[in-house]
C-alpha positions, 0 to 999 in steps of 0.5 A: 436564387443565383444572386445578382449579376450586375453590381454598381459601386459609387466611388468618390473622394471619401475614406470609405469608398474602398470599403464599398468596392471591397465589399462588392468584389467579395460578394460578386465572387460566388455570384459571378457578378459583373462589378462596375465602379463609377466615379461620380463627384461634383465639380468643386468651386472655391467659396465666392466672397461678397465683393459686389454684384455682377461677379461671375461664377468662379471656375471649378477647383481643378486641384481638388477634383483631380485629388479626389480622382487620384484617390478613387483611382488608387482605391480602385487599383488596390481593390482590384489587385487584392481581389484578383477580380475584374472590375469596370472603371467608369467616370462621370467626368463632372456630369451632374452626380445624381442624374448620372449615377441614377441613369447608370443604376437603372441597369444594375441589380444592386447598388453599393452606396455610402452613408454620409459622414459629417466629419469627412470633409472629402464627402463634400464632392457629393450632394448631401441627399445623394443616397436617398435620391439615387434609391428613390430615383432609380428604383433599384435596391442599394446596399448602404455601407456605414461610414464607420465600423467593421463590415462582415464579409458575408452577413451571418445575422440579418434583421428584416424589417417588414410592413405590407408596402411595396418598398418592403416587398422590393427590399425583401425580394432583393435580400433573398440571396443574403437571407438564404446564406445567413445563419440567423434571420431576425424578423420585426414587423410593424403594428397593424397588419395582424388586423387585416382580413388576410394578414401577410405571413412573411415567415411562410414566404421565407420558408419557400426559399428554404429560410427556416431559422427565423427569430421573430421580435415584438412588433414595432410601433410607428413612433420612433420606428427607426430608433427601435430598428437600430436598437434591435439590430444592435441587440441581435448583433446583426450584420445587415438590416433590410428595410424599405426606403420611404420618401418622394420628391415634391418640386425640388425637395426630397421628403423622407419618412422618419424611419428612413431618415433616422436609419440613414443618419445613425446606422452603424451596420450595412443597410439594404434598402429599396424603394 
């Protein structure tokens, strides 16, 4: 496969925004992909004191918004200079963050998003459910970058989590370029598929793409699947985890599967997800 042609990176005021853009620019080089960096942040408001009824909303905190924009621009300039690659700058200019990024994501092959860091106060300029909302709303695969730790320039060891669902099928399809370049692919499947009349043979599918070095692990149980995945990833020193993103929106509430929530909360390695 020729990899991806259009990469979209989310920029905000957080410390790890640069890590996302650096990773995208590194991966784009062999694929000759176009990279776009979209600054998408919420307009910040000062806390409203309970001084009485009828108090009008406070105006946006322009200083905080401007500071985060300056930070993102500095990250963008530095990453572009160091990589020597072209990158398109985009700015949502205060438009609704999730909707704006999701619309742009519809025409991207791969998204680069950041795990929420509860200790980074600058992350308050993005909704708490931003990552999962964008993945589910756009239907595009996303590489979610952890908020801490080193990130491999190109994943050498990949852990593929599989069960026979459309989410996993889409994640697997998106991960093929990574799996082809990896030296070791670890495969873990969820219990149950072996009882079907015609079980899906993931290993055979991988062989069609020349992916031969596949190490199979014991099957996952449905209970605590997220914790099991992260434990296996740690045991095999994986540089990348590939999995489906499970969830849906009901009314205004975003409901996530247990494994998806656990991984997004506790991941310490990049995770390629698709819905």
